[in-house]
N, C-alpha and C positions, 0 to 999 in steps of 0.2 A: 749080444746085448740083452736077449731073453735068458740066456743062460746065466748071466750076471745078476739079473733081477731075481730069477727062480732060487738061486743060491742065497742071495741076501734075505729073501723072504722066509726061506726054510731056517736060516740062523735066527731070524728075528722071532719066528714061531716058537722055535726050541728055547730061546733064551726068555721068551714073554711069559713071565709068571708074576702075579701080583704078590708083593710081599705080604707077610702077615702083619697085621697091625700091632703096635705096642700097646698093651692093655695094663691098666692098673688093676693088678689081680687080688688086692686086698679085699676080703670078704666075697670073692667069686667062687662058685662050685665049679671045680675042674672039668667034671663030666658035662654039665650043661654048656660050659664054655666051649669045650671041644666040639659039641654038637652044632652050637650056634655058629662057630667058625666054619665048620663042614658046610652048613646050610648057606652061609653068606658066600663062601668061596663058590658054591655052585651058581649063585647069582652073578658074581663077578665073572665067572667063566662064560657067561652069555655075551659079553663083549667080544667081538670077532676081530681079533688083532690082524689075522691074515687078510681078511676082506678090507679092513681099513687101510692096511699096506698097500694091497694090490691097487685099489682106487687111486690112492694118491700116486703110485708109481705110473699109472696109466695117465694120469692127468700131467705129472712131470714129463713123461716120454713125450707126449702130444706137444706140450708147450716147448719143451726143449728141441723137439724136432722142427717145430715152426720157425723157432728163432735160428737155429742152425741153417736151415733152408733159406731163410732171408739173408742171412749173413754169408753163407758159402755154398759149397757143393754138397752133394749127397752124403759123402764121408763125414764132413763137419757136422751135418745135420744128425747123422747117426751117433757120433760121439757126444754131442751136446744132449741129444735125446736120452741116450744111455746114462750119462751122468745125472741128468735130471730125474730119470726114473728111479736111480738108486737113492738120490736124496729124498725124492718124494716118499719112497717105500719107507725109509727111515723115520720120516716125519709122521707118517701115517701110523706106524707101529707105535712110535712113542706116544702119540695122542691117545691111542687105543689103551696103552698101558696105564696111562694116567688116569683115564676114564675107569678102568678095572680097579685101581687102587682107591678111587673115590667111592665106586659102589660097594667095595668091601669095608671101607671105614665107615660109610654111612649105614650100612646094614647093622654093623656091630653097635654103633651109637644108638641105632633105632631099638636095639634090643637091651639097651640099658648100660652098656659097658662104657667105662671111661677111656677112650681112646686117646693115647698120649701122642701117637705119630704113627 
């Protein structure tokens, strides 16, 4: 189970990158835009995707293990706990990625850009 969660977390971290916002570039200084985007990416990178995924995985494993233990034997508890951990990790990573996206978009809007999406 730990190996499955570790592999999933690794894949989520590698895949986890906030997409650049779509900006209306009319009248925008390209060099200033690139600097502002780099600054805003720095703020967005402070959102810890791996930590969020790990917390949700731990919660999922604990809850799944308790349910599994109440329903069946230790093998059932382990399977349910593992499945819940994987689901929790995915949910935690997705939530953190959305937060990263919001941070990036808000930062660019705050610097005066017209963020279209």
